[in-house]
C-alpha positions in Angstrom: -2.7 56.9 11.4 0.5 58.0 9.9 2.3 56.6 6.9 4.9 54.6 9.0 2.2 52.7 10.8 0.4 51.8 7.6 3.7 50.6 6.1 4.4 48.4 9.1 0.8 46.9 9.0 1.2 46.1 5.3 4.6 44.6 5.9 3.3 42.4 8.7 0.4 41.3 6.6 2.7 40.4 3.6 5.0 38.5 6.0 2.0 36.4 7.2 1.0 35.7 3.6 4.5 34.7 2.7 4.8 32.4 5.7 1.5 30.8 4.9 2.6 30.3 1.3 5.9 28.7 2.4 4.1 26.4 4.8 1.6 25.3 2.2 4.3 24.6 -0.4 6.3 22.5 2.1 3.2 20.6 3.1 2.1 20.0 -0.5 5.5 19.0 -1.9 7.1 17.2 1.1 4.4 15.9 3.4 1.3 15.4 1.2 1.9 12.1 -0.7 -0.4 9.8 -2.5 -2.7 7.5 -0.4 -3.0 4.0 -1.6 -5.8 1.7 -0.7 -4.6 -2.0 -0.7 -6.9 -5.0 -0.5 -6.1 -8.7 -0.6 -8.2 -11.8 -1.1 -8.6 -15.1 -2.9 -9.6 -14.5 -6.5 -10.5 -16.5 -9.7 -10.4 -15.4 -13.3 -13.6 -16.1 -15.3 -14.0 -16.1 -19.1 -17.2 -16.5 -21.0 -17.7 -20.2 -21.7 -14.4 -21.3 -20.0 -14.1 -23.1 -16.7 -12.9 -21.0 -13.8 -9.2 -20.5 -13.3 -7.3 -21.9 -10.3 -7.5 -19.7 -7.2 -5.0 -16.9 -6.9 -4.0 -14.6 -4.0 -5.0 -11.2 -5.4 -3.4 -8.0 -4.1 -5.1 -4.9 -5.4 -4.0 -1.3 -5.0 -5.8 1.9 -6.0 -4.2 5.4 -5.9 -6.5 7.8 -4.1 -4.2 10.8 -4.8 -3.0 13.4 -4.8 -0.4 12.8 -7.5 1.3 9.9 -9.0 3.0 7.1 -7.1 5.3 4.3 -8.1 4.7 0.9 -6.3 7.8 -1.2 -6.1 7.5 -4.4 -4.0 5.1 -6.5 -2.0 6.0 -6.5 1.7 5.0 -8.9 4.6 5.3 -8.5 8.3 4.6 -10.6 11.3 4.4 -8.1 14.1 2.5 -7.2 17.3 3.3 -5.0 20.3 4.7 -8.0 22.2 6.9 -9.0 19.2 8.2 -5.4 19.0 9.1 -5.4 22.6 10.8 -8.8 22.4 12.4 -7.8 19.0 11.0 -11.0 17.3 9.3 -9.3 14.4 9.6 -10.9 11.0 9.9 -9.0 7.7 9.8 -10.3 4.1 9.4 -9.3 0.5 7.5 -11.3 -2.0 8.4 -11.6 -5.7 5.2 -11.6 -7.7 4.6 -13.9 -10.6 6.1 -12.4 -13.8 4.9 -15.3 -15.9 1.2 -14.9 -15.2 -0.2 -12.8 -18.1 -3.2 -11.7 -16.1 -1.2 -10.2 -13.2 0.1 -6.7 -13.1 3.8 -6.1 -13.0 6.0 -4.2 -10.5 7.3 -1.5 -10.4 4.1 0.2 -11.6 3.3 3.9 -11.8 -0.3 4.8 -10.8 -2.0 8.1 -11.6 -4.8 9.2 -9.4 -7.7 6.8 -9.7 -5.7 4.0 -11.4 -5.4 0.6 -9.9 -3.1 -2.4 -10.0 -4.0 -6.1 -9.5 -1.3 -8.6 -8.7 -2.0 -12.3 -8.8 0.1 -14.9 -6.8 -0.5 -18.6 -6.8 -2.7 -19.9 -4.0 -0.9 -23.1 -3.2 0.5 -24.9 -0.1 4.0 -23.3 -0.5 2.8 -19.7 -0.7 3.8 -16.9 1.7 0.7 -17.7 3.8 2.5 -20.8 5.0 4.3 -18.5 7.5 2.1 -16.5 9.8 1.8 -12.9 8.6 -0.1 -10.1 10.2 0.5 -7.4 7.5 0.6 -7.6 3.7 1.2 -4.4 1.7 2.9 -2.6 -1.1 5.9 -0.3 -0.8 6.1 2.9 -2.9 9.0 4.9 -4.2 9.1 7.0 -1.0 9.7 3.9 1.1 6.2 4.1 2.6 4.3 0.9 3.2 0.6 0.8 2.3 -1.1 -2.1 4.2 -4.2 -4.2 3.5 -6.5 -4.3 6.5 -5.5 -6.6 9.3 -9.0 -8.2 9.3 -8.7 -9.3 5.6 -5.2 -10.6 6.2 -6.4 -12.6 9.2 -9.3 -14.0 7.1 -6.9 -14.9 4.3 -4.6 -16.7 6.8 -7.5 -18.8 8.2 -8.7 -19.6 4.7 -5.2 -20.9 3.7 -5.2 -23.0 6.9 -8.6 -24.4 6.0 -7.4 -25.2 2.4 -4.0 -26.7 3.3 -4.1 -27.7 6.9 -2.2 -26.4 9.9 1.1 -28.3 9.3 3.6 -25.4 8.6 
């Protein structure tokens, strides 16, 4: 093997390494964003020796990484395949309770492993009065992180049990 062939092999190999490095950097910096686990449910606050608090709708979010994320708003959707086809989907945003000292505040920056708990009043005039299929949080990249449909459905039925079906 002469010198020219060795130089071409080394050049091709270095081109492959550079292409892989470029691809990895684009994937890491552009495509790979933090994953947020969102859960929702009815919650109470307990203190030692005090009666339980009124019920709250609790929305919790945990950053599973990689990297920081900024959560901005609570988003609601009432959607299905049929509603998408008929263009009758409904979208909404919920303002959380800034007055509740036990509730987290939005916008909130979460590092990997950190969590946020938002508490909304569980009352007859809450957002559950309207039928919702998705509840989630929106991050600074505009991506929505949804709680599981099963827990949202359970929460809707619990609200109906508590306050009746008259919407």
